[in-house]
N, C-alpha and C positions, 0 to 999 in steps of 0.2 A: 570587437573580436573577443570571444571568450577564451580564457586560458585553458589549455588541455589539462585534464586531471593527472595527478601523479601516477606513474606506472611501476609495476613490479618487474625488475630487469634481472635476468640471469646472464652473467658475463662468463663466457667460456674462453679462458686463456689456453690456447691449444699449441703453444710452442712446446715441443717434447723435451727440451733441455731445461732443467730447473735452475741453471745459472741465472741469477737475478739481473745480469747485465744485458740481457737480450732486449731489443726494442719492443717486441711483442708484450713482454711482461710490463714494461713501463707504460705502454699504450693501454693495457688492460687496467692498470692503476689509474691512468688519466680518465678513461671511460667511467670508472666507478666514481672517481672524485667529481667529475662533471655531472654525472647522474644524481649523486647525493646532493650536490649544491643546488640542483634544479628541483629538488623535492621528491625525487624518485627513491624507491627502496631497491637495494641491490643485494644479490647473492652471487658469490664468486665460485667458480670451478676452475681449478688449475690441473690440467691434464698431466703435466710433468710430475706432479706429486702423487699420482695414482699407481696402484698395482692391480692389474687385471690381466687375465689370460686372453690370448687371441682365440676367437671362435673358429673351429675347424669344420663345422658342418651345420646344415640347416636344423638338424635335430638339436644340436647344442644351443643354437640361437633361440629355439622355441622352448626348450625344456630345462636347461641347466639353471642352477641357482645364480641369482644376480649377485655379483661381488659387492661388498659394502661400499666401496668408492663409487661404483656405478649407481647403487641405490641412492646415495647422497646426491649424485648428479641428476638422477631422475626426479628426486624431490625438488631440487632447485628449478629444473625446467618445467615441471608440472605446476609449480607455484607461480611462475612468471607469466606475464602476458607479452613480454618482449624479450628476445634473445639477441645478444651480441656475441658473435663468434669471431675470434681473432686468431690468425695463423700465418706463418711464413710459407711462401710457395717453395716447395722442394721438388726438384726434377719435374717442374711443370704441374705439380699436383699437391694434394694435401699431404703432410707428413704421415708416415705409416701409423704412428701412434694415434693420431687423430682418427684415421679410418677405423682402426680397431676400437677406439672409444665410441664412435658413432654406431658401429655394429652392436656393441654391448648395450648402449643406451636405448636405441630405438627398436626395442623388442616388442613382440606381440603382447598384448595386455597393458602395455604402457603407451606405445606410440601407434600401434596398429591393432585393430580388432578384426576378427574373421567372420563376422556375422552377416556381412553384406552378400547378397545373392551372386554378385559378379566378382567376388574376391574380397580383398582386404579393404577396410575402411580406416581412414586417418582419424586418430584420436586426439591430435594436438591442434585442432582448429581453433580459431579465435586468438591466435598469437601471431605476432609479426617477428621478423628477424632482420638483422643487419650483419652481413659477412664482411669482415675487414681483412684484406690480404696484403701482406708486404712482400716485396720482391726486389732483387738486385737490378733487373732490367727495367727500362722505362715501361710504365703501365700501358701506354698505347701499343707497344710491341706485343705484349702479352694479349691484350684485348683484340687487336685487329690482325696482327700477323699470325699469332698462334691460335686465335679464335677463343681463348679463355674456356676451352672445352671442359677442363676439370672443374672449374668454378660453376659453369652452367650445369654440369651433372650434379654437383652438390646442391645447387639451388633447386633444381627440378626433381631429381631422382632421390634425394634424401630429404631435405627440409620441406619442399613442396609436397612430397609423397606422404609425409606424416601429418600434414595440415598447416604448416606455417604459410601465411599469406597476409600481406606481401612479404617477399624476401628481397631486400635491397642489398646492394654491394658497394664497397668502397675499395678501390685498388690504389695502393701506395707504392709507386715504383722508385727505382734509383735510390734506395734507402741509405746507401753508403755515400751519397753525394753531399756536398757541403750544405748544411742547414736543413737537410731533409728530415733528420730525426726530430728536430725541434718543431718543424711544420707538422710532422706526423703526430706528435704528442698534443699539439694544439687542436688538430682536427679530431683526435680521439676524444678529447674533453668535450668538444662541441657535439659530437655524435652521441656521447653518453647523455649529455643534457637534453638533446633533442628527442632521444628515445624513439626514433623512427627508422 
């Protein structure tokens, strides 16, 4: 079996609170450490450290100046061939700051082109993604009882729409349970190393 070549990984830490004690921040660190130890190259994006406006119209999405923090994020994503996106589930969905970030980042000219005869064409093909979501409830409850609708939408209507394929998911539930944080950190390191 041949060893897989090193990858270029963009890690998006999307917890909106910059307090370093949050599990997502520690997991992003573990992902980066695991990836580097496995020979991959890593760039980090910390959404909580950014300052960008919310977009209020399609015209703003198409035509306004891209904020500097968003340009840095686009540079990291454009450079990468694998994306790891980590966030906590809030009210059954992505945190609002992550949604605003994705709307800013995945703009025409970077993530989408409009030259296709039937509409927009994805510009970020050739990249894979791993979405890691933490939650207080058990992961099977979110997956099967609630249907994981927001995660499915993120995978299909955002990441898949701009070209990421495959998009894989890791759900980490009951994060406040005994030993769960330690298990989550070990798993994050393995996922960073695997880069899949």
